[in-house]
N, C-alpha and C positions, 0 to 999 in steps of 0.2 A: 763656513763662517756664518754667524748669526745675521739675520735680516731684520732690521728695525721694523716694527709694525706699521708705521706710516708709509714706509717705502713699499712694504708688502701689499698693503691695501691699495695704494695708487697703482702699483704694477698690475695687480689683479684686475682692477677696474679697466685699465688700458687694454690689456690683452684679452679680456673677456669680450670687450667690444670689437677688438680687432679680429678675433676668431669668427665672429658672425660675418664680417665683411670678407674675410679670407675664404670662408666656406662658399660664399656666393661667387667669388672670383674663380676658385678652382672648379666649381660646377660649370661655369661658362667656358673655362679653359679646356676642360676635358669632356664636356657634354655628358657627364656622368654624375651620379650621386656621390658627393664628397662632403663630409662634415668634419669640423674642427672644434675641439673642446680643450680648454685650458686644464692641464693636469696639475701642474705645480709651478711656483714662481719664487725665485729667491736669488740672493747674491752668492757668487762663487769666486774664489781667488786661489791661485796656486795650482801647480801641476797635480797634486794629490787630489784636490777637489774636482778638477776638470777632467782628469783621466777617465773616470767611469763613463763619461759621455762618449768616449771613443773606444770603448771596450771591444766593439765589433767593427766590421767594415762599415764605412760611412761615405756618403756623398756630401761634400762640403762646398758651399758657395759663400764667398766673402764679398760683402758690399762695403765700400768706403764712403763715409759721409764727407762730401767734398765742398759743401757750401761754407762751413765754418770751422772745418778741421776738428770736429767733435770726436771722431774715432771711427769705429767700424761695427759691423754686424756680421755674424756667421750663421748661416742656415745649416744645421747638421741633421741630415736625413739618414735613417737606416737605408742601405742600398735596396732593400725590397720595396720600400716606399717610393724610392726614385724610379725603380723599374715599373711599378704600377702606374704612377702618375705620367711618366714619360710615355709609356706604352699607350695609355688612353689618349693622351694629347696627340700622339702621332698616328692614332687610329689603327693601332696594331691589333690583329686578331686576338680575342680574349683568351683562347686556348694557348696561344703563343706566350701571352703575358703570364699566364699561370705557370707554364713550363719554366719561363725565365725566373719567376719568383721562387719556385721550388728549388731551382739549381743556383739561385743567387747569381744569375748570368748577367752581369753588368757589362754590356758590350759598348762599342763606339756609338751605336745608334741611341742607346739609353743615355749615354753621357751627353750627347747633343740635345736629347729631349729634356734631360735634367737642367741643362744650361738655360733652355727656354722657359721651363717652369720657374726656375729661380729668378730669371729676369722679370717674369710677369708678377711674381710674388713681391719683388722689391718695388716694381712700378706701382702696385696697389698700395704698398706701405707709404710710398712717396706721396700719393694723393691724400692719404690720411694725415701725413706730417705737414702738409701745406697749412692746415688749420691748427694743429697742435704745437708746432714748432715754428712760430712766425719769423724767427731770426735765422732760419736755415733748415737743415735736416734732410737735404737731398742725398740719396744713396745712388751710387752707380756700381754695377756688377763688375768686380775686378778680376776675381779668379774662381774657377770651378775645378775641383779635383776629387778623386776617389782616394780614400785613405785605407790602409790595411788595419786589421784589428790591433788595438793597443798602440796606435801611432797617431799623435796629434799633428795637425797641419802646422807648418812653421809660422803661419800668420796668427795662431792663437798664442798669446803671450801669458805665461804663468805669473808675471808681475802685475798684470792688469786685473782690476776688479770687473767682473761681468754680472749683469743682470741676466739671469737665465730663465726663460719661459719654456716649459716643456708642454708640448701639445700632443694630444691623441687625435690622430687623423684616420678616419674611416673612409676607405676608397671603394665605392660600389660594393660588390660582394667578394672583394679580394682580401678583406680583413682589416684589422686595426693595426696601426703603426705609430711609433713614437718619433717625434721630431723636436729639435731644440733650437731656440733662438738665443744666441749669445750676443748680448748688446754691451759694448764697452761702457765704462762708467759715465763719462761725460755725455755721451750720446744718450744713454739711458735716462740720465737726469733731465736732459732737455725733452725727451719723449714724454715722461710722466709728470714733469713740472715740479720736481722736488729734489733737493741736493742729495747726493749719494756719497757717503764717506769712502775714501780710498786708502790705499796703503801709505805708509810714511813716504815711500819713494814717489808714489803718484802725487801726493800732496806737495812734496818738495818741487817736483817738476812743474806743477801747476802754479806754484808761487814764483818760480824763477824761469820763465820761458827763455829759450835761446834767442839769439839776435835775429835769425831767420824767421822764427815764429813771430817775434815782435813786428817785423816788417810786414808779414802776411796779415797780422791782425790790424795794423794801421791801414793797410790798403783796403781791407774788407770793410772798414768803417767809412771810407770815402764815398760820397754819393756819386752816382754815375749818370751823366746827362745824356739823354736820347732826344732826337728831334721832337720838339713840342711837349716834352715832359721831363720831370725830374724824379728818378726812382732810386731808392736805396738798393744796393746790390742783392739783398736777400728777401725783398718783399715780392708780392705777386708781380710778375713781369720779368723776373730774373731768368737768364738763359739757363740756369741750373735746372729749372723746372722742365725743360724739354731735352735734356741730355739723356738719351736712351741707348745709344750705341756704346758697347763696351770699349774702353780705350785700350789699344794695343800698339806698342811701338817696337821697332827694331833699330839697332844702331846702324849707321850708314855703311859700316864696314862688314856687316853680316852678309851671308851669302843669299843670292836671289832665291835659291831653293827653299830657304827658311820662310821667305815671304809667300812663295807659292803654296807651301804646305799650310801656312796659317790661313790662307784664303780658301783653298780647295778642300782641306781636311778639318781644320779647326773651326771653320765657319765664320771667320771675321770678314766683314764686308769692306772694311777700311783699315789700312795700316799706316801708322805714323812713322816717319823716318826721322831719326834724331841725330844731331851732332852735338857732342858734349852736353847731353841732357836736354837740349832745346829742339823743338820741332822745326824741321826745315822743309818737309815735303809730306804729302799724303798720297798713297797709292790705293786705288780701288780695285774691285774685281775686274772691271772693264779695262783698267790700265794694264793689269797683268796679262789679260788675254790679248789685248792689242799688241803688247810687246812680244809675247811668245808666239803669236800667230793664231789664225782662226781654227787651225786643226790641231792645236796643242792638246795633248792628252788622248788623242785618237791614235792608238797603235804605239809602238815602242818609241822612245825618245830618239830624236835625230842627233847627229853630231853637233848641229847648231844649238839644239836644246841643251845638251850636256855642257857646252861651252858657256851658255848663258847662266846655267845653274850655279856655276862657280864664281860668277862675277859678284863684286860687292853690290848690295842692293842700292847703295847711294849712287851708283852709275846710271840707274834708271831715271832719266830726266823726262818729264812730261811737259807738254806745252802750257798747261794751266799753271798760273802763278799761285803761290801759297796765300790763301785767304783764310784768316783765322779771327777768333773773337776771344776776348778776355773772359775768364770765369766770372768776373764782376760785371759783364755786359748784360744787355737786356734782350728780351725776345724780339722786340721791334727792330733792334740793331741786327740781330741774326737774320730776321726775315728780309730786311733791306739788302744785306750782303748776299744772301742766297739768291734773291731775285736779280740783283745787279750783275752777279757773276755766273748766273745759271747753274747753281750748285744743287746737288741732291743731298749733300751732307756738309756740315761746317764743323771744323775742329775747334775745340775749346781748350784754351791754354791757361796755365797759372801765370803769376807775375814773373816767374823765372823762365817762362816759355815751355814748360813741361806739358805734354798732352794730358788733359784731364777727361776728355770724352768727345763725343760727336753729337751734333744736333742733326738728325735726319729731317728732311722736308715734311714727312708725314707727321712727325711729332709737333712741328710748328702749326700745321694745319689743324691737327686735333686740338691743340691748345686754344686757338682762336675760335674753333667750332664750339668748344665747351664754354668759352667766355661769352659767345653769342647767345647760347642757350640760357646762361645765367642772366 
């Protein structure tokens, strides 16, 4: 589809500036020479226009904008770029990285490295959005996947209009690679500060939101009072600014083994347990190992282990009560709750009780440290 010139100009201005800060971020992340340059920028819509971005194997990270429900962003990397960045970040031997790139060997270690790279990229973008999108704009990493050639991930919607920025990324002496930022229409409009036309279906949905969406919007407009201050939910001080842990939930009837795998293999530090879509409990790494025993994972599984594996994870009761905060809460409230209950992480929930993310203690400390420097 054609891209109106005002949108193209604004998008190029935004992403050119972003490329400079992204280069610095990736240099720090990998301690190597990484440069990013904007190659092209424009609007795409429909499977035919989006399909060429997924012509080969890709690593795809999806971030959801959860402060105002503006939409999402997809990072689409060629798998060789993921291998290079993940390998450097994890301090893998350079010869091993070259061998993996040559064979397009995207293994489990690379996948976990790409997850961390994507998380850091979105965190860097969130810091930029604090000033460019004053009414929200916070992304949280929701899914990371590898797609086969000519296969689009299910989260990419052919009915959505995307602002697509294609970046050329040079990683040390491993070569040049292409990456694509797919930003959904409403989120892109907030980022660049100019309206973006949508399809008739998109515009109709925008004109007539569902009842649930109307409730969410009304709640988002309500001011939220914290001790000694009055803060709107999406200005500086919003708890959304310190949500850095990827939300991950299991239904309470799912097996314990699924939770163990999520923590020991998938890398989640905290698991939300839900009943009928609402958060009822949080399990951490330490909770799992406390329940399974100090020698769990050393040697073959015992009969006790196997029996526990098949129990519903909702049967795992911990002594700690569920302490949570609304997505419209403030950082001061989060800090108070974490101090009062001696928590290392605090779950953040929507108005319907759905898990939206976790606030780790280090993110709160980092926020106050940055505010102190300012």
